[in-house]
DOTIFI-193843 format. One record per residue (C-alpha): residue number from 1; residue in one letter; x negated, y negated, z. Coordinates in pm, 1 decimal, m for minus. Example, Ala and Ser with C-alpha at 12.3 -4.5 7.8 and 13.67 -1.06 7.14 Angstrom:
> num|residuo|east|north|up
> 1|A|m1230.0|450.0|780.0
> 2|S|m1367.0|106.0|714.0
END
This chain:
> num|residuo|east|north|up
> 1|M|1119.7|2924.3|m2049.5
> 2|E|868.2|2614.9|m2113.6
> 3|K|472.0|2703.7|m2037.1
> 4|F|244.7|2434.5|m1911.3
> 5|S|m130.2|2488.1|m1938.8
> 6|L|m419.1|2270.5|m1773.0
> 7|F|m648.5|2102.2|m1987.9
> 8|V|m1021.9|2038.3|m1938.6
> 9|D|m1304.6|1923.6|m2158.9
> 10|G|m1091.6|1858.8|m2437.5
> 11|K|m894.5|2211.8|m2455.2
> 12|D|m569.2|2332.0|m2322.1
> 13|V|m667.1|2578.4|m2084.9
> 14|D|m444.9|2867.5|m1960.8
> 15|T|m566.8|3062.4|m1653.0
> 16|G|m356.5|3339.8|m1662.2
> 17|K|m253.7|3293.5|m1334.6
> 18|Y|141.4|3121.7|m1309.0
> 19|E|358.9|2997.6|m1063.1
> 20|Y|706.5|2868.9|m1141.8
> 21|F|922.2|2601.6|m1149.0
> 22|P|1299.3|2581.2|m1077.9
> 23|Y|1565.1|2347.0|m1222.8
> 24|A|1607.7|2110.4|m900.5
> 25|D|1977.8|2154.3|m927.3
> 26|Q|1962.5|2525.2|m896.6
> 27|Y|1734.0|2507.3|m585.2
> 28|I|1973.2|2299.3|m411.5
> 29|T|2288.7|2457.7|m500.3
> 30|D|2156.1|2831.4|m514.2
> 31|F|1836.0|2836.4|m323.1
> 32|K|1886.7|3228.8|m215.5
> 33|K|1925.1|3336.5|m618.1
> 34|T|1649.7|3071.2|m706.8
> 35|F|1396.8|3227.9|m468.5
> 36|Q|1479.9|3557.8|m552.9
> 37|I|1409.6|3473.7|m917.4
> 38|M|1089.5|3345.5|m836.5
> 39|T|979.8|3634.8|m603.7
> 40|K|1030.1|3883.4|m902.9
> 41|L|871.0|3679.4|m1193.8
> 42|K|553.1|3660.1|m953.9
> 43|K|541.1|4007.3|m955.3
> 44|G|580.0|4053.8|m1333.0
> 45|E|940.8|4114.9|m1377.5
> 46|T|1168.0|3925.3|m1577.2
> 47|P|1549.0|3891.8|m1403.2
> 48|E|1839.8|3877.8|m1633.4
> 49|D|1944.6|3496.9|m1505.2
> 50|T|1582.6|3344.0|m1562.3
> 51|D|1642.3|3092.8|m1795.4
> 52|K|1946.9|2946.0|m1593.0
> 53|Y|1762.1|2882.5|m1293.7
> 54|I|1386.9|2859.1|m1396.1
> 55|F|1270.8|2585.1|m1581.1
> 56|A|898.8|2667.7|m1649.3
> 57|R|590.7|2821.9|m1547.1
> 58|Y|266.8|2669.5|m1512.4
> 59|C|m70.0|2761.2|m1477.7
> 60|V|m286.8|2746.1|m1140.2
> 61|G|m683.0|2687.4|m1168.5
> 62|D|m929.6|2736.0|m919.5
> 63|N|m1263.7|2586.5|m821.5
> 64|E|m1452.7|2738.9|m1107.9
> 65|L|m1239.8|2531.1|m1372.5
> 66|N|m1284.3|2204.8|m1150.0
> 67|K|m1637.5|2243.5|m1146.8
> 68|K|m1598.8|2270.7|m1540.0
> 69|A|m1397.7|1988.9|m1530.9
> 70|I|m1661.3|1784.8|m1337.1
> 71|D|m1933.9|1876.4|m1560.2
> 72|A|m1742.3|1785.6|m1881.5
> 73|A|m1649.9|1432.9|m1708.9
> 74|Y|m1992.2|1351.7|m1628.2
> 75|R|m2117.9|1407.1|m1980.7
> 76|A|m1813.9|1236.1|m2087.0
> 77|S|m1861.0|921.7|m1872.9
> 78|K|m2214.7|882.7|m2019.9
> 79|I|m2062.8|819.6|m2392.1
> 80|M|m1771.4|606.1|m2241.6
> 81|R|m1937.0|331.3|m2100.2
> 82|D|m2101.7|278.5|m2449.9
> 83|M|m1734.6|247.1|m2612.2
> 84|P|m1666.2|m114.9|m2708.6
> 85|I|m1432.9|m301.9|m2432.7
> 86|A|m1193.1|m383.5|m2692.5
> 87|K|m1180.9|m27.0|m2777.0
> 88|R|m1103.8|69.1|m2429.5
> 89|R|m829.4|m164.4|m2431.3
> 90|K|m656.6|m7.1|m2744.6
> 91|I|m651.9|320.5|m2570.3
> 92|L|m434.2|164.0|m2299.6
> 93|Y|m225.0|m34.7|m2568.9
> 94|D|m164.0|341.2|m2700.7
> 95|V|m84.8|489.8|m2370.5
> 96|H|209.3|248.1|m2351.9
> 97|K|301.4|338.4|m2682.3
> 98|H|326.5|706.7|m2616.5
> 99|L|494.8|648.7|m2305.8
> 100|M|789.4|463.3|m2478.1
> 101|I|767.2|757.1|m2793.9
> 102|N|839.2|1022.1|m2467.9
> 103|R|1066.5|810.0|m2241.7
> 104|E|1379.0|1033.8|m2256.8
> 105|K|1122.3|1372.9|m2199.6
> 106|I|957.9|1192.1|m1902.1
> 107|L|1337.0|1113.5|m1759.4
> 108|E|1416.6|1459.7|m1843.3
> 109|L|1116.0|1617.4|m1669.2
> 110|L|1143.3|1390.3|m1330.7
> 111|A|1523.4|1508.7|m1338.8
> 112|I|1417.8|1887.6|m1350.1
> 113|E|1173.5|1787.9|m1047.9
> 114|G|1474.6|1662.6|m840.0
> 115|H|1418.3|1257.8|m924.8
> 116|P|1778.8|1113.9|m931.6
> 117|K|1801.3|914.6|m1232.8
> 118|K|1858.0|608.9|m1041.0
> 119|L|1482.9|706.8|m917.9
> 120|A|1340.6|831.4|m1253.8
> 121|D|1451.9|463.2|m1413.8
> 122|W|1274.1|256.7|m1143.2
> 123|E|953.2|539.0|m1158.9
> 124|F|934.4|440.3|m1546.6
> 125|Y|1017.4|108.0|m1531.1
> 126|A|697.7|102.1|m1312.2
> 127|M|507.4|259.3|m1577.0
> 128|D|636.2|22.0|m1867.8
> 129|N|576.8|m306.2|m1657.0
> 130|A|212.3|m146.5|m1573.5
> 131|F|66.8|m125.5|m1918.6
> 132|S|223.3|m418.7|m2067.4
> 133|K|16.2|m623.7|m2324.8
> 134|T|m9.0|m934.3|m2104.8
> 135|T|m159.6|m784.0|m1831.0
> 136|L|m377.2|m553.1|m1999.4
> 137|D|m557.3|m821.4|m2186.9
> 138|L|m585.4|m1012.8|m1841.0
> 139|F|m788.9|m684.3|m1701.0
> 140|K|m971.8|m666.1|m2006.9
> 141|D|m1122.2|m1009.2|m2006.5
> 142|S|m1241.9|m950.4|m1653.5
> 143|I|m1474.7|m692.5|m1753.5
> 144|W|m1723.3|m882.8|m1913.8
> 145|E|m1734.0|m1307.5|m1833.8
> 146|E|m1946.8|m1578.2|m1920.5
> 147|A|m1959.1|m1763.0|m1577.1
> 148|G|m2182.6|m2042.0|m1729.7
> 149|S|m2432.6|m2176.3|m1935.2
> 150|M|m2721.0|m2409.4|m1878.0
> 151|A|m2999.1|m2563.8|m2031.7
> 152|E|m3194.2|m2244.9|m2121.0
> 153|E|m2977.1|m1971.3|m1920.7
> 154|K|m2642.4|m1815.3|m1962.2
> 155|V|m2479.8|m1618.4|m1674.4
> 156|Y|m2268.5|m1343.9|m1680.1
> 157|L|m2041.7|m1131.3|m1433.8
> 158|V|m2008.8|m803.4|m1585.9
> 159|R|m1821.5|m507.1|m1439.3
> 160|K|m2014.6|m194.7|m1462.3
> 161|P|m1800.5|172.0|m1448.4
> 162|D|m1886.6|394.9|m1173.7
> 163|G|m1871.8|691.2|m1377.5
> 164|V|m1657.1|991.1|m1282.7
> 165|V|m1296.4|937.7|m1097.7
> 166|V|m1098.9|1215.5|m938.4
> 167|L|m724.7|1160.1|m845.5
> 168|V|m521.1|1295.0|m598.8
> 169|P|m169.9|1177.5|m682.6
> 170|P|135.4|1161.9|m424.5
> 171|K|379.1|1472.5|m448.7
> 172|N|681.1|1301.9|m432.9
> 173|A|596.2|1053.0|m734.3
> 174|A|282.4|1216.2|m900.3
> 175|A|344.1|1103.5|m1265.2
> 176|S|456.3|757.4|m1232.4
> 177|N|177.6|699.5|m944.1
> 178|S|m97.8|882.8|m1149.2
> 179|L|m38.3|700.3|m1450.6
> 180|S|m226.9|347.8|m1327.1
> 181|A|m545.0|578.0|m1301.5
> 182|A|m578.6|532.2|m1689.6
> 183|Y|m675.7|195.8|m1587.7
> 184|C|m1020.7|367.0|m1525.2
> 185|F|m1092.8|439.9|m1886.9
> 186|L|m1079.0|30.7|m1951.5
> 187|G|m1367.4|25.1|m1708.8
> 188|G|m1548.2|300.0|m1885.9
> 189|N|m1502.7|611.8|m1655.2
> 190|A|m1406.3|946.0|m1672.9
> 191|V|m1068.9|1082.8|m1463.8
> 192|I|m997.2|1414.8|m1315.9
> 193|V|m634.1|1464.4|m1205.8
> 194|K|m523.5|1743.3|m952.6
> 195|A|m151.1|1780.0|m1034.7
> 196|P|67.3|1858.6|m688.9
> 197|L|43.4|2259.9|m688.7
> 198|K|434.9|2249.8|m619.5
> 199|A|538.1|2003.7|m858.2
> 200|P|316.9|1950.9|m1126.5
> 201|I|541.6|1941.8|m1435.9
> 202|A|594.3|1593.8|m1527.3
> 203|T|252.5|1492.1|m1440.5
> 204|L|116.8|1761.4|m1631.2
> 205|F|315.5|1625.4|m1915.0
> 206|V|239.8|1293.9|m1912.0
> 207|W|m135.2|1311.4|m1879.6
> 208|K|m123.2|1568.4|m2156.6
> 209|N|114.0|1422.8|m2393.0
> 210|V|88.7|1062.5|m2321.0
> 211|I|m268.2|945.4|m2228.6
> 212|G|m426.2|1250.7|m2379.4
> 213|A|m274.9|1142.7|m2722.3
> 214|A|m399.5|800.9|m2654.1
> 215|L|m730.2|899.8|m2607.9
> 216|K|m785.4|1145.5|m2890.1
> 217|E|m623.5|886.7|m3141.9
> 218|N|m890.7|630.8|m3035.0
> 219|G|m1197.9|918.4|m3030.4
> 220|A|m1284.7|935.1|m2660.9
> 221|P|m1504.5|1201.8|m2607.3
> 222|D|m1400.7|1533.1|m2478.9
> 223|G|m1397.8|1574.6|m2093.5
> 224|I|m1306.8|1216.5|m2027.8
> 225|M|m984.6|1345.5|m1906.2
> 226|S|m870.8|1671.4|m1701.2
> 227|I|m620.2|1774.4|m1570.3
> 228|I|m599.0|2089.6|m1305.0
> 229|T|m413.2|2234.3|m1039.7
> 230|G|m560.9|2459.9|m771.9
> 231|N|m606.5|2447.9|m373.4
> 232|S|m627.5|2127.9|m262.6
> 233|K|m887.7|2166.7|4.8
> 234|V|m1099.7|2353.2|m197.2
> 235|I|m1077.5|2127.7|m461.5
> 236|M|m1135.3|1835.2|m226.1
> 237|D|m1438.9|1987.7|m68.3
> 238|E|m1587.5|2040.5|m399.0
> 239|W|m1531.3|1682.4|m538.3
> 240|L|m1683.7|1545.0|m206.7
> 241|E|m1951.9|1748.6|m221.6
> 242|N|m2074.8|1721.7|m607.0
> 243|P|m2302.2|1448.6|m673.8
> 244|K|m2153.2|1364.3|m1011.9
> 245|V|m1810.6|1274.8|m889.4
> 246|N|m1823.4|875.8|m776.9
> 247|D|m1508.4|741.9|m705.8
> 248|I|m1195.8|957.0|m486.0
> 249|F|m837.3|832.5|m571.6
> 250|F|m640.7|968.6|m311.9
> 251|F|m248.4|921.1|m230.0
> 252|G|m106.9|1089.4|72.9
> 253|E|m34.6|1039.8|452.9
> 254|S|m267.1|803.7|658.5
> 255|E|m453.9|1033.8|885.9
> 256|N|m523.0|1253.3|619.2
> 257|G|m642.6|1010.7|383.7
> 258|L|m871.3|789.3|651.0
> 259|E|m1062.4|1133.7|713.3
> 260|I|m1113.7|1181.6|343.3
> 261|A|m1251.2|826.0|304.8
> 262|K|m1491.9|887.8|619.1
> 263|R|m1617.2|1231.8|456.5
> 264|A|m1634.8|1039.1|114.7
> 265|H|m1872.9|740.6|262.4
> 266|N|m2099.8|1003.4|406.5
> 267|F|m2149.1|1148.1|59.4
> 268|N|m2229.8|825.3|m74.5
> 269|K|m1845.6|795.6|m251.0
> 270|K|m1596.5|548.7|m325.4
> 271|A|m1287.1|631.5|m143.0
> 272|I|m975.8|454.4|m296.5
> 273|L|m665.7|484.1|m105.8
> 274|E|m315.6|489.5|m137.4
> 275|L|m175.9|591.6|211.9
> 276|S|173.3|573.9|411.0
> 277|G|371.8|206.8|392.9
> 278|N|575.0|87.5|672.0
> 279|D|732.8|m246.0|487.0
> 280|N|875.6|m523.0|620.1
> 281|M|1163.7|m734.1|400.5
> 282|F|1226.6|m1075.1|594.3
> 283|V|1558.4|m1244.8|567.7
> 284|W|1556.9|m1632.5|638.4
> 285|D|1878.2|m1826.1|701.0
> 286|G|2068.5|m1991.7|409.9
> 287|C|1905.6|m1730.0|162.8
> 288|D|2083.3|m1553.3|m76.1
> 289|I|2226.6|m1298.6|121.1
> 290|D|2364.9|m1091.8|m220.1
> 291|G|2039.5|m1063.9|m348.1
> 292|A|1881.7|m965.5|m17.7
> 293|T|2141.2|m661.8|69.3
> 294|D|2061.8|m578.1|m266.7
> 295|S|1709.1|m535.2|m215.9
> 296|A|1762.9|m416.3|116.9
> 297|L|1963.0|m139.4|m35.7
> 298|D|1665.1|m8.2|m198.3
> 299|A|1582.3|140.2|110.5
> 300|F|1768.1|448.9|92.5
> 301|L|1666.0|529.1|m279.6
> 302|G|1522.9|859.9|m297.6
> 303|S|1654.7|936.0|64.4
> 304|T|1306.8|669.9|170.8
> 305|Q|1082.0|889.6|67.9
> 306|I|897.3|635.7|m136.7
> 307|C|609.1|449.6|12.3
> 308|M|683.8|106.0|m97.3
> 309|L|1063.4|91.2|m14.5
> 310|P|1151.5|m171.5|265.6
> 311|K|1123.7|54.8|595.3
> 312|N|1224.2|m253.0|822.3
> 313|L|1502.4|m517.9|775.9
> 314|I|1398.7|m827.4|996.6
> 315|V|1682.5|m1102.9|980.9
> 316|H|1724.1|m1446.0|1123.6
> 317|E|2036.1|m1435.3|1375.0
> 318|Q|2212.5|m1699.5|1166.2
> 319|A|2221.0|m1463.5|902.9
> 320|Y|2260.0|m1150.0|1077.0
> 321|D|2595.0|m1101.1|1083.7
> 322|K|2682.0|m1162.7|686.2
> 323|F|2396.9|m967.2|585.5
> 324|K|2490.5|m662.1|797.1
> 325|E|2845.6|m678.8|695.4
> 326|K|2775.2|m703.9|314.5
> 327|L|2444.1|m440.5|367.2
> 328|L|2710.6|m193.8|556.7
> 329|N|3001.8|m235.7|250.7
> 330|K|2735.9|m159.1|m6.7
> 331|V|2550.6|134.5|173.4
> 332|A|2924.9|305.0|223.4
> 333|K|2931.2|309.1|m183.1
> 334|L|2584.2|508.9|m230.3
> 335|K|2645.7|831.1|m366.1
> 336|F|2534.7|1174.8|m293.3
> 337|G|2509.6|1428.8|m588.2
> 338|L|2238.0|1674.1|m758.4
> 339|P|1960.0|1515.7|m944.2
> 340|S|2129.1|1549.3|m1290.4
> 341|S|2405.5|1331.7|m1180.3
> 342|E|2393.8|966.0|m1290.1
> 343|E|2507.2|810.7|m973.2
> 344|T|2307.5|1011.7|m740.6
> 345|F|2101.3|785.9|m506.2
> 346|F|1971.6|1044.1|m246.7
> 347|T|1735.5|1343.0|m265.4
> 348|P|1687.3|1629.2|12.0
> 349|V|1501.8|1507.2|322.3
> 350|V|1168.3|1699.0|322.9
> 351|K|1130.5|1614.1|707.8
> 352|I|1454.2|1622.3|818.8
> 353|K|1377.7|1714.9|1190.2
> 354|D|1123.7|1431.7|1201.0
> 355|C|1416.7|1255.9|1073.0
> 356|Q|1680.1|1303.7|1344.4
> 357|E|1360.3|1267.5|1588.5
> 358|F|1349.6|905.0|1488.6
> 359|L|1714.2|841.7|1525.7
> 360|E|1740.3|1009.3|1850.0
> 361|D|1412.6|797.2|1971.4
> 362|A|1552.7|459.3|1893.8
> 363|L|1903.0|521.8|2029.2
> 364|S|1772.5|629.9|2362.5
> 365|K|1547.4|349.4|2374.1
> 366|G|1845.2|109.0|2293.5
> 367|A|1906.7|76.7|1975.6
> 368|K|2287.4|92.9|1836.6
> 369|L|2405.2|315.0|1535.5
> 370|L|2581.3|103.1|1261.4
> 371|C|2640.5|393.2|1016.6
> 372|G|2533.1|742.7|900.2
> 373|G|2331.7|943.3|1140.5
> 374|K|2433.9|1307.6|1013.6
> 375|K|2299.5|1573.3|788.8
> 376|V|2502.6|1652.1|475.7
> 377|D|2471.6|1873.8|147.6
> 378|H|2468.0|1732.8|m159.9
> 379|T|2863.7|1658.9|m188.2
> 380|G|2786.2|1461.5|109.3
> 381|T|2971.3|1678.9|362.5
> 382|P|2848.5|1709.1|702.3
> 383|T|2711.8|2026.6|796.6
> 384|E|2429.5|2155.2|1037.8
> 385|R|2313.8|2325.3|738.9
> 386|G|2228.5|2026.6|541.2
> 387|V|1900.7|1910.7|391.4
> 388|Y|2044.8|1558.9|320.2
> 389|F|2074.8|1309.1|560.3
> 390|Q|2325.1|1004.0|563.5
> 391|P|2224.6|668.8|494.0
> 392|T|2153.2|556.2|877.6
> 393|L|2128.0|185.0|981.6
> 394|V|2048.5|99.5|1335.2
> 395|E|2057.9|m229.7|1512.8
> 396|I|1781.1|m374.8|1747.6
> 397|E|1769.4|m699.9|1897.8
> 398|T|1433.0|m853.7|1949.9
> 399|D|1481.9|m918.1|2321.4
> 400|N|1470.0|m539.2|2356.6
> 401|P|1149.6|m474.8|2540.2
> 402|E|1121.5|m109.3|2383.5
> 403|M|1144.7|m223.5|2034.0
> 404|F|771.8|m194.4|1943.6
> 405|N|786.4|143.1|2148.6
> 406|M|1045.3|290.0|1839.6
> 407|K|924.9|519.7|1600.9
> 408|V|1132.3|368.9|1338.7
> 409|I|968.7|61.6|1349.4
> 410|R|567.1|176.1|1469.9
> 411|E|539.5|445.4|1259.2
> 412|E|593.4|497.2|848.4
> 413|N|935.1|606.3|802.3
> 414|F|1019.9|854.5|538.1
> 415|F|1357.1|925.0|576.9
> 416|P|1663.4|742.5|552.6
> 417|V|1694.1|595.0|938.0
> 418|I|1656.5|211.0|845.9
> 419|P|1637.4|m38.3|1135.2
> 420|I|1777.8|m397.6|1115.2
> 421|V|1625.4|m621.5|1321.2
> 422|K|1818.3|m924.3|1476.5
> 423|V|1572.5|m1203.1|1534.8
> 424|K|1696.7|m1412.3|1828.2
> 425|S|1613.7|m1717.2|2003.5
> 426|S|1735.7|m1924.4|2311.2
> 427|K|1622.6|m2233.7|2184.3
> 428|K|1879.7|m2528.1|2144.9
> 429|T|1819.0|m2740.6|1826.8
> 430|K|1825.9|m2566.2|1470.2
> 431|K|1450.2|m2692.8|1439.8
> 432|E|1333.1|m2532.7|1779.8
> 433|I|1523.7|m2202.5|1704.9
> 434|D|1374.9|m2154.2|1322.9
> 435|A|1031.0|m2252.3|1473.0
> 436|D|1105.5|m1953.9|1749.7
> 437|I|1208.8|m1734.2|1510.3
> 438|F|951.9|m1770.8|1268.9
> 439|K|700.6|m1679.7|1524.4
> 440|K|862.9|m1387.3|1623.7
> 441|M|908.3|m1260.2|1285.4
> 442|L|514.0|m1347.3|1218.4
> 443|D|465.4|m1125.3|1578.2
> 444|I|667.8|m858.3|1397.5
> 445|A|429.6|m858.2|1070.6
> 446|H|123.6|m864.3|1266.5
> 447|K|183.8|m587.7|1471.7
> 448|N|247.9|m371.3|1143.2
> 449|E|m58.3|m147.6|1147.7
> 450|Y|42.7|m69.3|742.5
> 451|G|14.8|m320.5|484.4
> 452|L|148.7|m194.3|158.8
> 453|R|449.1|m476.0|55.1
> 454|A|636.2|m731.5|241.9
> 455|S|926.4|m937.5|95.7
> 456|V|1093.9|m1243.1|221.2
> 457|W|1432.7|m1388.9|121.5
> 458|V|1448.0|m1742.3|188.4
> 459|K|1563.2|m2085.1|48.7
> 460|S|1386.8|m2340.9|264.5
> 461|A|1107.7|m2471.2|69.3
> 462|F|943.9|m2528.2|431.5
> 463|Y|963.7|m2187.8|548.1
> 464|T|881.0|m2031.2|209.9
> 465|R|511.4|m2200.9|207.5
> 466|Q|512.4|m2081.5|581.7
> 467|F|570.2|m1710.1|472.1
> 468|M|332.4|m1763.1|200.6
> 469|K|67.8|m1950.5|404.3
> 470|N|88.5|m1663.7|725.7
> 471|I|174.1|m1342.4|591.4
> 472|D|m171.4|m1146.4|525.8
> 473|N|m134.2|m821.5|597.1
> 474|C|m15.3|m659.3|310.1
> 475|A|m95.0|m616.7|m70.4
> 476|L|148.2|m756.9|m222.8
> 477|L|412.4|m1009.0|m73.3
> 478|R|724.5|m1072.4|m283.9
> 479|I|965.8|m1373.1|m222.4
> 480|N|1309.9|m1400.6|m335.6
> 481|S|1276.5|m1091.5|m548.5
> 482|R|1377.4|m691.1|m534.1
> 483|H|1107.0|m572.4|m261.3
> 484|I|1012.9|m289.5|m518.7
> 485|A|1022.8|m479.4|m834.7
> 486|F|679.5|m505.1|m1028.0
> 487|S|541.9|m838.6|m1187.9
> 488|L|306.8|m911.8|m1491.4
> 489|Y|m71.0|m952.8|m1357.0
> 490|L|4.5|m814.1|m1026.2
> 491|P|m101.8|m463.3|m942.8
> 492|G|145.0|m224.7|m813.1
> 493|Q|m31.0|m56.3|m566.7
> 494|G|m283.9|m117.7|m316.4
> 495|G|m288.3|m214.1|97.9
> 496|V|m465.1|m290.2|411.9
> 497|G|m490.7|m126.0|724.2
> 498|K|m353.7|252.8|768.6
> 499|T|m188.4|180.7|394.0
> 500|G|m572.0|132.8|231.6
> 501|G|m817.2|144.3|492.8
> 502|P|m1062.0|m113.1|589.1
> 503|Y|m1167.9|m172.7|212.6
> 504|G|m768.9|m194.5|129.4
> 505|E|m641.2|m461.1|m64.0
> 506|A|m416.4|m541.7|m402.3
> 507|S|m537.2|m259.6|m606.5
> 508|F|m684.8|m344.7|m961.6
> 509|L|m791.3|m19.5|m1075.9
> 510|V|m1048.3|m137.8|m1327.5
> 511|Q|m1240.9|m358.7|m1058.4
> 512|K|m1181.6|m59.3|m774.9
> 513|T|m1323.4|187.8|m1014.1
> 514|T|m1592.0|m54.2|m1127.4
> 515|H|m1902.6|m230.5|m973.0
> 516|L|m1976.9|m603.3|m1009.6
> 517|Q|m2347.4|m697.1|m1169.1
> 518|G|m2469.0|m1037.1|m1234.1
> 519|I|m2662.0|m1092.9|m1564.1
> 520|S|m2904.8|m1419.9|m1617.9
> 521|L|m3020.1|m1436.4|m1959.8
> 522|T|m3306.8|m1673.5|m2044.6
> 523|R|m3344.2|m1806.0|m2396.4
END
């Protein structure tokens, strides 16, 4: 059984208090035995089959350790701000280097935590893209810019570090999402990460063996990075009240995150929010249907329990039948299985009662079931005791007056029940039909209270420009590419509305955790 310690002020910390992490495969196939072994381990016993069922034990911290991490981060931030920007960038170059060195171990840990290989591969792709040299150079150049030079004056735009940044990553993808906070070091900040108490393994490894290694190689001060675990409420209350903490970077559900942002504002702190998502994918007549259906298929990755997946498929009526047929054929080929299987696409559905409720709500309001709709086990066999859910598509037409009252349209959908909305028009000519359908698509887009990503599949040059011009309530708009893809120069995170709050936008972490200062130098 492996052991994972915490890390504070440049040192490994063994708190002497442990939780135990099982192999996800065993947890799914033999929950009773796994739970029994974990219970005995907590009592100080060591059952015979422990190594077969339990992968690791990990340390649990408390608020005293949290306070030590804050004090260390505050001291280190005063040193880090004076490190040359090029040296800070070198830290992030080395983050990428250690990321690639540890690729197989990271993928192994994600699988043990329950991430199917297809999901883990996508998460690693996101991490790899975020730390490309091209993107790092762009961000580095934005920290200190000479804006202009007059006869006797030079003007600079400079981003100064906020100080101490604390991070709560999402429970469902903590390792990959938390890695983005390494950009805080480029701005000259210190970072404290609270790994999820129930699934911290991959996050602890990444921050100690990837980011920690890069910091150490480049002579960063002790305390510049700490990683802890513990009671979420107690730790958050300390972060909000402690004057040495400057920025709170929070992933989670919108209701909780927006409340934390209000409290942060009252304590004169900056809240950086990555909250719920309810992404729209638009499909226009004449587009690449194969590409569009491949992108739509990603809606079911990890049983839709990722915020930036396409959650609503909005389809032009003249492309609808072809799109629906191809998508149904592709969905039918998706595989159930254990996380360790190469072909597995799905994970257990955490909120399976809500999943059924969303489906029943849609059907009661006129949606049509196209496929799925049943609980299954890890083999895909229907059973009322199943913790998986079949990939489910429901058809909704825009002339249904209940459409915007359906939970699958109005709220964040965090389970594999995906609506295909057929956008219809009663107009006569092709030009009139397209104009009417585009107007209805925009109406759907603008009624979305969330604002993470949107994507469009379109061939028409005119409507490409119209989508680019008019869809504005999202942090990232992708056109004719996979909805969950990443691009050089562009951030993978951010959002408006219930996704990022009133100050939400595409999130460049260097900018979000620094503040802009104008400097005039007269010679």
